[in-house]
The first five atom37 places (N, CA, C, CB, O) and aatype in JSON, in Angstrom:
{
  "aatype": [20, 20, 20, 20, 20, 20, 20, 20, 20, 20, 20, 20, 20, 20, 20, 20, 20, 20, 20, 20, 20, 20, 20, 20, 20, 20, 20, 20, 20, 20, 20, 20, 20, 20, 20, 20, 20, 20, 20, 20, 20, 20, 20, 20, 20, 20, 20, 20, 20, 20, 20, 20, 20, 20, 20, 20, 20, 20, 20, 20, 20, 20, 20, 20, 20, 20, 20, 20, 20, 20, 20, 20, 20, 20, 20, 20, 20, 20, 20, 20, 20, 20, 20, 20, 20, 20, 20, 20, 20, 20, 20, 20, 20, 20, 20, 20, 20, 20, 20, 20, 20, 20, 20, 20, 20, 20, 20, 20, 20, 20, 20, 20, 20, 20, 20, 20, 20, 20],
  "atom_mask": [
    [1, 1, 1, 1, 1],
    [1, 1, 1, 1, 1],
    [1, 1, 1, 1, 1],
    [1, 1, 1, 1, 1],
    [1, 1, 1, 1, 1],
    [1, 1, 1, 1, 1],
    [1, 1, 1, 1, 1],
    [1, 1, 1, 1, 1],
    [1, 1, 1, 1, 1],
    [1, 1, 1, 1, 1],
    [1, 1, 1, 1, 1],
    [1, 1, 1, 1, 1],
    [1, 1, 1, 1, 1],
    [1, 1, 1, 1, 1],
    [1, 1, 1, 1, 1],
    [1, 1, 1, 1, 1],
    [1, 1, 1, 1, 1],
    [1, 1, 1, 1, 1],
    [1, 1, 1, 1, 1],
    [1, 1, 1, 1, 1],
    [1, 1, 1, 1, 1],
    [1, 1, 1, 1, 1],
    [1, 1, 1, 1, 1],
    [1, 1, 1, 1, 1],
    [1, 1, 1, 1, 1],
    [1, 1, 1, 1, 1],
    [1, 1, 1, 1, 1],
    [1, 1, 1, 1, 1],
    [1, 1, 1, 1, 1],
    [1, 1, 1, 1, 1],
    [1, 1, 1, 1, 1],
    [1, 1, 1, 1, 1],
    [1, 1, 1, 1, 1],
    [1, 1, 1, 1, 1],
    [1, 1, 1, 1, 1],
    [1, 1, 1, 1, 1],
    [1, 1, 1, 1, 1],
    [1, 1, 1, 1, 1],
    [1, 1, 1, 1, 1],
    [1, 1, 1, 1, 1],
    [1, 1, 1, 1, 1],
    [1, 1, 1, 1, 1],
    [1, 1, 1, 1, 1],
    [1, 1, 1, 1, 1],
    [1, 1, 1, 1, 1],
    [1, 1, 1, 1, 1],
    [1, 1, 1, 1, 1],
    [1, 1, 1, 1, 1],
    [1, 1, 1, 1, 1],
    [1, 1, 1, 1, 1],
    [1, 1, 1, 1, 1],
    [1, 1, 1, 1, 1],
    [1, 1, 1, 1, 1],
    [1, 1, 1, 1, 1],
    [1, 1, 1, 1, 1],
    [1, 1, 1, 1, 1],
    [1, 1, 1, 1, 1],
    [1, 1, 1, 1, 1],
    [1, 1, 1, 1, 1],
    [1, 1, 1, 1, 1],
    [1, 1, 1, 1, 1],
    [1, 1, 1, 1, 1],
    [1, 1, 1, 1, 1],
    [1, 1, 1, 1, 1],
    [1, 1, 1, 1, 1],
    [1, 1, 1, 1, 1],
    [1, 1, 1, 1, 1],
    [1, 1, 1, 1, 1],
    [1, 1, 1, 1, 1],
    [1, 1, 1, 1, 1],
    [1, 1, 1, 1, 1],
    [1, 1, 1, 1, 1],
    [1, 1, 1, 1, 1],
    [1, 1, 1, 1, 1],
    [1, 1, 1, 1, 1],
    [1, 1, 1, 1, 1],
    [1, 1, 1, 1, 1],
    [1, 1, 1, 1, 1],
    [1, 1, 1, 1, 1],
    [1, 1, 1, 1, 1],
    [1, 1, 1, 1, 1],
    [1, 1, 1, 1, 1],
    [1, 1, 1, 1, 1],
    [1, 1, 1, 1, 1],
    [1, 1, 1, 1, 1],
    [1, 1, 1, 1, 1],
    [1, 1, 1, 1, 1],
    [1, 1, 1, 1, 1],
    [1, 1, 1, 1, 1],
    [1, 1, 1, 1, 1],
    [1, 1, 1, 1, 1],
    [1, 1, 1, 1, 1],
    [1, 1, 1, 1, 1],
    [1, 1, 1, 1, 1],
    [1, 1, 1, 1, 1],
    [1, 1, 1, 1, 1],
    [1, 1, 1, 1, 1],
    [1, 1, 1, 1, 1],
    [1, 1, 1, 1, 1],
    [1, 1, 1, 1, 1],
    [1, 1, 1, 1, 1],
    [1, 1, 1, 1, 1],
    [1, 1, 1, 1, 1],
    [1, 1, 1, 1, 1],
    [1, 1, 1, 1, 1],
    [1, 1, 1, 1, 1],
    [1, 1, 1, 1, 1],
    [1, 1, 1, 1, 1],
    [1, 1, 1, 1, 1],
    [1, 1, 1, 1, 1],
    [1, 1, 1, 1, 1],
    [1, 1, 1, 1, 1],
    [1, 1, 1, 1, 1],
    [1, 1, 1, 1, 1],
    [1, 1, 1, 1, 1],
    [1, 1, 1, 1, 1],
    [1, 1, 1, 1, 1],
    [1, 1, 1, 1, 1]
  ],
  "atom_positions": [
    [[10.49, 19.83, 21.94], [10.78, 19.5, 20.55], [10.82, 17.98, 20.39], [12.12, 20.13, 20.1], [11.39, 17.28, 21.23]],
    [[10.23, 17.48, 19.32], [10.24, 16.04, 19.04], [11.62, 15.61, 18.56], [9.18, 15.69, 18.0], [12.35, 16.38, 17.94]],
    [[11.95, 14.36, 18.86], [13.18, 13.76, 18.37], [12.87, 13.03, 17.07], [13.8, 12.8, 19.42], [11.85, 12.36, 16.96]],
    [[13.76, 13.17, 16.09], [13.55, 12.49, 14.81], [13.71, 10.99, 14.99], [14.53, 13.01, 13.74], [14.71, 10.52, 15.53]],
    [[12.73, 10.24, 14.52], [12.8, 8.78, 14.46], [12.59, 8.38, 13.01], [11.74, 8.11, 15.4], [11.62, 8.81, 12.39]],
    [[13.47, 7.56, 12.45], [13.29, 7.14, 11.05], [11.95, 6.44, 10.86], [14.44, 6.22, 10.62], [11.49, 5.69, 11.73]],
    [[11.34, 6.68, 9.72], [10.09, 6.02, 9.39], [10.31, 4.62, 8.86], [9.32, 6.84, 8.37], [11.45, 4.17, 8.73]],
    [[9.22, 3.94, 8.58], [9.27, 2.57, 8.08], [8.74, 2.55, 6.64], [8.44, 1.61, 8.99], [7.65, 3.04, 6.36]],
    [[9.53, 1.96, 5.74], [9.21, 1.93, 4.32], [9.28, 0.48, 3.84], [10.19, 2.85, 3.49], [10.31, -0.17, 3.98]],
    [[8.2, 0.0, 3.27], [8.15, -1.34, 2.69], [7.93, -1.19, 1.19], [7.02, -2.22, 3.34], [7.01, -0.51, 0.75]],
    [[8.79, -1.83, 0.43], [8.66, -1.89, -1.03], [8.6, -3.37, -1.39], [9.87, -1.15, -1.77], [9.46, -4.14, -0.98]],
    [[7.59, -3.76, -2.16], [7.41, -5.19, -2.42], [6.83, -5.44, -3.8], [6.51, -5.81, -1.36], [6.15, -4.6, -4.38]],
    [[7.12, -6.63, -4.3], [6.49, -7.17, -5.5], [5.74, -8.42, -5.08], [7.53, -7.47, -6.64], [6.31, -9.31, -4.44]],
    [[4.47, -8.48, -5.44], [3.62, -9.62, -5.1], [3.18, -10.32, -6.37], [2.39, -9.16, -4.28], [3.19, -9.74, -7.46]],
    [[2.78, -11.58, -6.2], [2.18, -12.33, -7.31], [0.83, -12.85, -6.84], [3.11, -13.51, -7.78], [0.72, -13.44, -5.77]],
    [[-0.2, -12.62, -7.66], [-1.55, -13.02, -7.31], [-2.19, -13.79, -8.45], [-2.4, -11.79, -6.96], [-2.05, -13.44, -9.62]],
    [[-2.89, -14.86, -8.09], [-3.65, -15.64, -9.06], [-5.11, -15.17, -9.12], [-3.59, -17.15, -8.71], [-5.99, -15.91, -9.54]],
    [[-5.35, -13.93, -8.69], [-6.7, -13.35, -8.66], [-6.78, -12.17, -9.63], [-7.07, -12.89, -7.22], [-6.79, -11.02, -9.2]],
    [[-6.83, -12.44, -10.94], [-6.78, -11.35, -11.92], [-7.91, -10.33, -11.76], [-6.83, -11.92, -13.3], [-7.73, -9.16, -12.08]],
    [[-9.07, -10.78, -11.27], [-10.17, -9.83, -11.1], [-9.83, -8.77, -10.05], [-11.45, -10.57, -10.7], [-10.23, -7.61, -10.19]],
    [[-9.09, -9.16, -9.01], [-8.67, -8.18, -8.0], [-7.6, -7.24, -8.54], [-8.15, -8.89, -6.76], [-7.54, -6.07, -8.16]],
    [[-6.76, -7.75, -9.43], [-5.7, -6.93, -10.01], [-6.25, -5.89, -10.99], [-4.68, -7.82, -10.73], [-5.54, -4.98, -11.4]],
    [[-7.53, -6.04, -11.36], [-8.18, -5.09, -12.27], [-9.14, -4.14, -11.55], [-8.93, -5.85, -13.36], [-9.65, -3.19, -12.15]],
    [[-9.39, -4.39, -10.28], [-10.48, -3.71, -9.56], [-9.96, -2.61, -8.64], [-11.28, -4.73, -8.74], [-9.74, -2.82, -7.44]],
    [[-9.76, -1.42, -9.21], [-9.27, -0.28, -8.42], [-10.28, 0.12, -7.35], [-8.97, 0.92, -9.34], [-9.89, 0.53, -6.26]],
    [[-11.57, 0.02, -7.65], [-12.6, 0.44, -6.7], [-12.57, -0.35, -5.41], [-13.95, 0.31, -7.33], [-12.66, 0.23, -4.32]],
    [[-12.46, -1.67, -5.51], [-12.41, -2.5, -4.3], [-11.13, -2.25, -3.51], [-12.51, -3.98, -4.67], [-11.16, -2.23, -2.28]],
    [[-10.01, -2.06, -4.22], [-8.76, -1.77, -3.52], [-8.86, -0.41, -2.8], [-7.57, -1.77, -4.51], [-8.4, -0.28, -1.67]],
    [[-9.46, 0.57, -3.45], [-9.64, 1.88, -2.83], [-10.46, 1.75, -1.55], [-10.34, 2.86, -3.8], [-10.12, 2.37, -0.54]],
    [[-11.52, 0.94, -1.57], [-12.33, 0.72, -0.37], [-11.48, 0.11, 0.75], [-13.52, -0.19, -0.68], [-11.62, 0.49, 1.91]],
    [[-10.62, -0.84, 0.4], [-9.73, -1.44, 1.39], [-8.82, -0.39, 2.01], [-8.89, -2.57, 0.75], [-8.7, -0.31, 3.23]],
    [[-8.19, 0.43, 1.18], [-7.27, 1.44, 1.69], [-8.02, 2.47, 2.53], [-6.54, 2.14, 0.53], [-7.53, 2.89, 3.58]],
    [[-9.2, 2.89, 2.09], [-10.0, 3.84, 2.88], [-10.28, 3.27, 4.27], [-11.32, 4.17, 2.15], [-10.21, 3.99, 5.26]],
    [[-10.61, 1.99, 4.33], [-10.88, 1.34, 5.62], [-9.62, 1.3, 6.48], [-11.42, -0.1, 5.4], [-9.68, 1.55, 7.69]],
    [[-8.47, 0.98, 5.87], [-7.21, 0.92, 6.63], [-6.79, 2.29, 7.15], [-6.1, 0.33, 5.75], [-6.27, 2.4, 8.25]],
    [[-7.01, 3.32, 6.35], [-6.68, 4.69, 6.79], [-7.46, 5.03, 8.06], [-7.0, 5.72, 5.67], [-6.9, 5.59, 9.0]],
    [[-8.75, 4.69, 8.09], [-9.56, 4.95, 9.28], [-9.13, 4.04, 10.43], [-11.06, 4.73, 8.96], [-8.94, 4.5, 11.55]],
    [[-8.97, 2.75, 10.15], [-8.63, 1.77, 11.18], [-7.34, 2.15, 11.9], [-8.49, 0.39, 10.56], [-7.25, 1.98, 13.12]],
    [[-6.35, 2.64, 11.18], [-5.05, 2.96, 11.78], [-4.89, 4.45, 12.07], [-3.93, 2.49, 10.87], [-3.78, 4.92, 12.34]],
    [[-5.99, 5.19, 12.01], [-6.01, 6.61, 12.38], [-4.94, 7.41, 11.64], [-5.81, 6.75, 13.88], [-4.2, 8.19, 12.23]],
    [[-4.88, 7.19, 10.32], [-3.98, 7.94, 9.46], [-4.73, 9.15, 8.9], [-3.41, 7.05, 8.31], [-5.96, 9.18, 8.91]],
    [[-3.99, 10.13, 8.43], [-4.62, 11.34, 7.89], [-4.4, 11.41, 6.39], [-4.06, 12.62, 8.58], [-3.29, 11.67, 5.91]],
    [[-5.48, 11.16, 5.64], [-5.4, 11.19, 4.18], [-5.49, 12.62, 3.68], [-6.52, 10.33, 3.56], [-6.39, 13.37, 4.06]],
    [[-4.55, 12.99, 2.8], [-4.52, 14.33, 2.22], [-5.06, 14.36, 0.8], [-3.11, 14.87, 2.24], [-5.55, 15.39, 0.34]],
    [[-4.98, 13.23, 0.11], [-5.45, 13.15, -1.27], [-5.2, 11.76, -1.82], [-4.78, 14.2, -2.15], [-4.51, 10.95, -1.22]],
    [[-5.78, 11.51, -2.99], [-5.59, 10.21, -3.63], [-5.83, 10.35, -5.12], [-6.54, 9.15, -3.02], [-6.58, 11.21, -5.57]],
    [[-5.17, 9.49, -5.87], [-5.38, 9.39, -7.31], [-5.34, 7.92, -7.67], [-4.3, 10.22, -8.12], [-4.41, 7.2, -7.29]],
    [[-6.36, 7.46, -8.4], [-6.39, 6.1, -8.93], [-6.65, 6.21, -10.43], [-7.48, 5.22, -8.22], [-7.37, 7.1, -10.88]],
    [[-6.07, 5.3, -11.18], [-6.31, 5.26, -12.62], [-6.39, 3.79, -13.05], [-5.19, 6.02, -13.42], [-5.48, 3.01, -12.76]],
    [[-7.47, 3.44, -13.73], [-7.64, 2.09, -14.27], [-7.17, 2.08, -15.72], [-9.12, 1.61, -14.16], [-7.52, 2.97, -16.5]],
    [[-6.39, 1.07, -16.08], [-5.88, 0.94, -17.44], [-6.78, 0.01, -18.25], [-4.44, 0.4, -17.42], [-7.47, -0.84, -17.69]],
    [[-6.78, 0.19, -19.56], [-7.48, -0.69, -20.49], [-6.44, -1.62, -21.1], [-8.26, 0.11, -21.59], [-5.44, -1.13, -21.62]],
    [[-6.63, -2.91, -21.07], [-7.8, -3.67, -20.7], [-7.85, -4.04, -19.22], [-7.87, -4.91, -21.51], [-8.84, -4.63, -18.79]],
    [[-6.86, -3.71, -18.43], [-6.92, -4.04, -17.01], [-5.71, -3.52, -16.28], [-7.03, -5.53, -16.81], [-4.76, -3.0, -16.87]],
    [[-5.77, -3.67, -14.98], [-4.73, -3.15, -14.11], [-5.05, -1.74, -13.67], [-3.38, -3.19, -14.82], [-5.87, -1.06, -14.27]],
    [[-4.39, -1.32, -12.61], [-4.6, 0.03, -12.12], [-3.36, 0.5, -11.37], [-5.85, 0.1, -11.2], [-2.5, -0.28, -10.97]],
    [[-3.32, 1.81, -11.2], [-2.28, 2.43, -10.39], [-2.98, 3.35, -9.4], [-1.24, 3.21, -11.27], [-4.06, 3.87, -9.69]],
    [[-2.38, 3.54, -8.26], [-2.98, 4.43, -7.28], [-1.96, 4.9, -6.27], [-4.13, 3.74, -6.58], [-1.0, 4.21, -5.95]],
    [[-2.21, 6.09, -5.77], [-1.39, 6.62, -4.68], [-2.29, 7.36, -3.72], [-0.26, 7.55, -5.22], [-3.17, 8.12, -4.12]],
    [[-2.06, 7.12, -2.44], [-2.77, 7.81, -1.38], [-1.72, 8.62, -0.63], [-3.54, 6.82, -0.43], [-0.78, 8.07, -0.05]],
    [[-1.89, 9.93, -0.65], [-0.99, 10.83, 0.05], [-1.5, 10.99, 1.49], [-0.88, 12.22, -0.68], [-2.67, 11.33, 1.7]],
    [[-0.64, 10.76, 2.44], [-0.98, 10.85, 3.85], [-0.11, 11.9, 4.52], [-0.82, 9.47, 4.55], [0.99, 12.17, 4.05]],
    [[-0.58, 12.49, 5.61], [0.31, 13.39, 6.34], [1.51, 12.6, 6.87], [-0.45, 14.09, 7.5], [2.57, 13.17, 7.09]],
    [[1.32, 11.3, 7.07], [2.42, 10.42, 7.52], [3.33, 10.01, 6.36], [1.85, 9.18, 8.2], [4.46, 9.6, 6.62]],
    [[2.9, 10.09, 5.14], [3.64, 9.89, 3.89], [2.73, 9.32, 2.81], [4.84, 8.97, 4.12], [1.92, 10.06, 2.26]],
    [[2.82, 7.99, 2.46], [2.05, 7.52, 1.31], [1.89, 6.0, 1.27], [2.71, 7.98, 0.03], [2.61, 5.25, 1.93]],
    [[0.91, 5.58, 0.47], [0.72, 4.18, 0.06], [0.52, 4.23, -1.44], [-0.51, 3.48, 0.82], [-0.35, 4.96, -1.93]],
    [[1.3, 3.45, -2.19], [1.12, 3.44, -3.65], [1.14, 2.0, -4.17], [2.21, 4.27, -4.35], [1.72, 1.1, -3.56]],
    [[0.48, 1.82, -5.32], [0.34, 0.49, -5.91], [0.29, 0.6, -7.42], [-0.93, -0.22, -5.37], [-0.16, 1.6, -7.98]],
    [[0.76, -0.44, -8.07], [0.58, -0.6, -9.52], [0.38, -2.09, -9.76], [1.83, -0.03, -10.34], [1.18, -2.91, -9.33]],
    [[-0.7, -2.43, -10.47], [-0.99, -3.84, -10.73], [-0.78, -4.16, -12.21], [-2.43, -4.19, -10.31], [-0.98, -3.33, -13.09]],
    [[-0.37, -5.4, -12.44], [-0.12, -5.93, -13.78], [-0.85, -7.27, -13.91], [1.44, -6.1, -14.05], [-0.23, -8.32, -13.74]],
    [[-2.17, -7.27, -14.2], [-2.89, -8.54, -14.28], [-2.32, -9.5, -15.31], [-4.34, -8.28, -14.59], [-2.34, -10.72, -15.11]],
    [[-1.81, -8.96, -16.42], [-1.27, -9.83, -17.47], [-0.03, -10.59, -17.01], [-0.93, -9.0, -18.7], [0.34, -11.6, -17.61]],
    [[0.62, -10.1, -15.95], [1.79, -10.78, -15.39], [1.53, -11.31, -13.98], [2.99, -9.83, -15.37], [2.42, -11.88, -13.35]],
    [[0.3, -11.1, -13.47], [-0.1, -11.52, -12.12], [0.73, -10.81, -11.04], [0.05, -13.04, -11.98], [0.98, -11.39, -9.98]],
    [[1.14, -9.58, -11.29], [2.05, -8.87, -10.38], [1.4, -7.63, -9.76], [3.31, -8.46, -11.12], [0.52, -7.0, -10.34]],
    [[1.9, -7.32, -8.57], [1.55, -6.1, -7.84], [2.85, -5.47, -7.37], [0.57, -6.39, -6.64], [3.66, -6.14, -6.73]],
    [[3.04, -4.19, -7.67], [4.16, -3.43, -7.1], [3.56, -2.54, -6.02], [4.92, -2.58, -8.21], [2.62, -1.79, -6.27]],
    [[4.12, -2.62, -4.82], [3.55, -1.96, -3.65], [4.61, -1.15, -2.93], [2.92, -3.0, -2.71], [5.77, -1.56, -2.84]],
    [[4.21, 0.0, -2.41], [5.12, 0.91, -1.71], [4.33, 1.54, -0.55], [5.71, 2.01, -2.67], [3.35, 2.24, -0.78]],
    [[4.76, 1.28, 0.67], [4.11, 1.83, 1.86], [5.18, 2.51, 2.7], [3.36, 0.71, 2.68], [6.16, 1.89, 3.09]],
    [[4.98, 3.79, 2.98], [5.93, 4.5, 3.84], [5.15, 5.35, 4.84], [6.9, 5.38, 3.01], [4.29, 6.14, 4.45]],
    [[5.46, 5.18, 6.11], [4.88, 6.01, 7.17], [6.0, 6.55, 8.03], [3.85, 5.21, 8.02], [6.91, 5.81, 8.43]],
    [[5.94, 7.82, 8.32], [6.93, 8.42, 9.22], [6.6, 8.02, 10.66], [6.95, 9.97, 9.07], [5.51, 7.55, 10.96]],
    [[7.56, 8.21, 11.51], [7.38, 7.99, 12.94], [7.45, 9.32, 13.69], [8.44, 7.0, 13.49], [7.82, 9.35, 14.87]],
    [[7.1, 10.41, 13.03], [7.26, 11.74, 13.61], [6.4, 11.94, 14.86], [6.92, 12.8, 12.58], [6.92, 12.29, 15.92]],
    [[5.09, 11.71, 14.75], [4.21, 11.94, 15.88], [3.91, 10.68, 16.69], [2.92, 12.53, 15.41], [3.52, 10.76, 17.85]],
    [[4.09, 9.53, 16.07], [3.9, 8.25, 16.77], [4.65, 7.17, 16.01], [2.39, 7.89, 16.92], [4.96, 7.32, 14.83]],
    [[4.92, 6.09, 16.69], [5.63, 4.95, 16.1], [4.66, 4.2, 15.19], [6.23, 4.0, 17.21], [3.61, 3.74, 15.64]],
    [[5.01, 4.08, 13.9], [4.13, 3.46, 12.91], [4.7, 2.18, 12.3], [3.85, 4.44, 11.82], [4.14, 1.67, 11.33]],
    [[5.8, 1.66, 12.85], [6.39, 0.46, 12.25], [5.4, -0.7, 12.2], [7.63, 0.04, 13.04], [5.29, -1.38, 11.17]],
    [[4.68, -0.92, 13.28], [3.69, -2.0, 13.31], [2.54, -1.75, 12.35], [3.15, -2.17, 14.7], [1.98, -2.69, 11.78]],
    [[2.18, -0.49, 12.17], [1.11, -0.14, 11.24], [1.51, -0.45, 9.81], [0.75, 1.34, 11.38], [0.71, -0.99, 9.04]],
    [[2.74, -0.11, 9.44], [3.22, -0.43, 8.09], [3.15, -1.93, 7.85], [4.67, 0.08, 7.88], [2.68, -2.37, 6.8]],
    [[3.62, -2.72, 8.81], [3.61, -4.17, 8.65], [2.18, -4.71, 8.56], [4.34, -4.84, 9.82], [1.9, -5.59, 7.74]],
    [[1.28, -4.18, 9.38], [-0.12, -4.64, 9.36], [-0.79, -4.3, 8.03], [-0.9, -4.02, 10.52], [-1.53, -5.12, 7.48]],
    [[-0.55, -3.09, 7.51], [-1.13, -2.71, 6.22], [-0.57, -3.61, 5.12], [-0.83, -1.22, 5.9], [-1.32, -4.07, 4.26]],
    [[0.73, -3.85, 5.15], [1.35, -4.74, 4.16], [0.71, -6.12, 4.2], [2.87, -4.85, 4.42], [0.32, -6.65, 3.16]],
    [[0.59, -6.71, 5.38], [0.02, -8.05, 5.51], [-1.44, -8.08, 5.05], [0.12, -8.54, 6.96], [-1.88, -9.07, 4.46]],
    [[-2.18, -7.02, 5.33], [-3.58, -6.95, 4.89], [-3.69, -6.91, 3.38], [-4.27, -5.72, 5.5], [-4.55, -7.57, 2.8]],
    [[-2.82, -6.15, 2.73], [-2.84, -6.06, 1.26], [-2.42, -7.4, 0.64], [-1.9, -4.93, 0.77], [-3.02, -7.83, -0.35]],
    [[-1.42, -8.06, 1.21], [-1.01, -9.38, 0.72], [-2.19, -10.35, 0.82], [0.21, -9.92, 1.53], [-2.47, -11.09, -0.13]],
    [[-2.89, -10.34, 1.95], [-4.04, -11.23, 2.14], [-5.18, -10.86, 1.18], [-4.54, -11.16, 3.59], [-5.84, -11.75, 0.64]],
    [[-5.41, -9.58, 0.96], [-6.47, -9.12, 0.05], [-6.28, -9.7, -1.35], [-6.5, -7.58, -0.01], [-7.23, -10.18, -1.96]],
    [[-5.06, -9.65, -1.85], [-4.77, -10.17, -3.19], [-4.52, -11.68, -3.19], [-3.56, -9.45, -3.76], [-4.29, -12.27, -4.25]],
    [[-4.58, -12.32, -2.0], [-4.24, -13.74, -1.88], [-2.9, -13.98, -2.57], [-5.37, -14.65, -2.51], [-2.74, -14.9, -3.38]],
    [[-1.96, -13.13, -2.24], [-0.7, -13.04, -2.98], [0.44, -13.77, -2.3], [-0.33, -11.6, -3.17], [0.42, -14.09, -1.11]],
    [[1.43, -14.02, -3.12], [2.71, -14.55, -2.68], [3.71, -13.39, -2.8], [3.16, -15.83, -3.53], [3.72, -12.69, -3.81]],
    [[4.53, -13.21, -1.78], [5.53, -12.14, -1.79], [6.74, -12.62, -2.58], [5.94, -11.72, -0.34], [7.4, -13.59, -2.2]],
    [[7.04, -11.94, -3.69], [8.19, -12.28, -4.52], [9.45, -11.54, -4.09], [7.89, -11.99, -5.98], [10.55, -12.09, -4.12]],
    [[9.27, -10.29, -3.69], [10.4, -9.44, -3.32], [9.9, -8.46, -2.26], [11.0, -8.68, -4.57], [8.8, -7.91, -2.39]],
    [[10.69, -8.25, -1.22], [10.23, -7.47, -0.08], [11.42, -6.78, 0.56], [9.48, -8.36, 0.95], [12.39, -7.43, 0.94]],
    [[11.34, -5.46, 0.66], [12.42, -4.69, 1.3], [11.82, -3.81, 2.38], [13.19, -3.83, 0.25], [10.83, -3.11, 2.15]],
    [[12.43, -3.85, 3.57], [12.07, -2.94, 4.66], [13.22, -1.97, 4.82], [11.77, -3.72, 6.0], [14.38, -2.37, 4.95]],
    [[12.88, -0.7, 4.82], [13.9, 0.34, 4.93], [13.5, 1.26, 6.08], [14.05, 1.14, 3.59], [12.35, 1.68, 6.17]],
    [[14.45, 1.59, 6.94], [14.23, 2.6, 7.97], [14.84, 3.88, 7.44], [14.87, 2.18, 9.36], [16.04, 3.94, 7.16]],
    [[14.02, 4.92, 7.3], [14.55, 6.2, 6.81], [13.71, 7.35, 7.31], [14.6, 6.22, 5.29], [14.01, 8.5, 7.0]]
  ]
}
């Protein structure tokens, strides 16, 4: 029987001076698809929605848990939520690497950042 290990959850608000990226759900989806493969995660489903005149929301459901985002180009903001369980393997480093990759993708500054073990 496996022993329960708390997962790693990052919740953050970012600021980006790249409004075109904050409006481009397709490019962000490609990034997440690449990260799912790179870190050997199991994607169960996804939903993305682009808003008019800009911004998008998205959630990727994983067997390990989820990655979700909401962008606000008019405010230069990104709300980000990444949670991976540690049930079958330790994913703390993976959560941090995905977070850092998304920050770099948006060329963003981290305004608020919380790490939670749960």
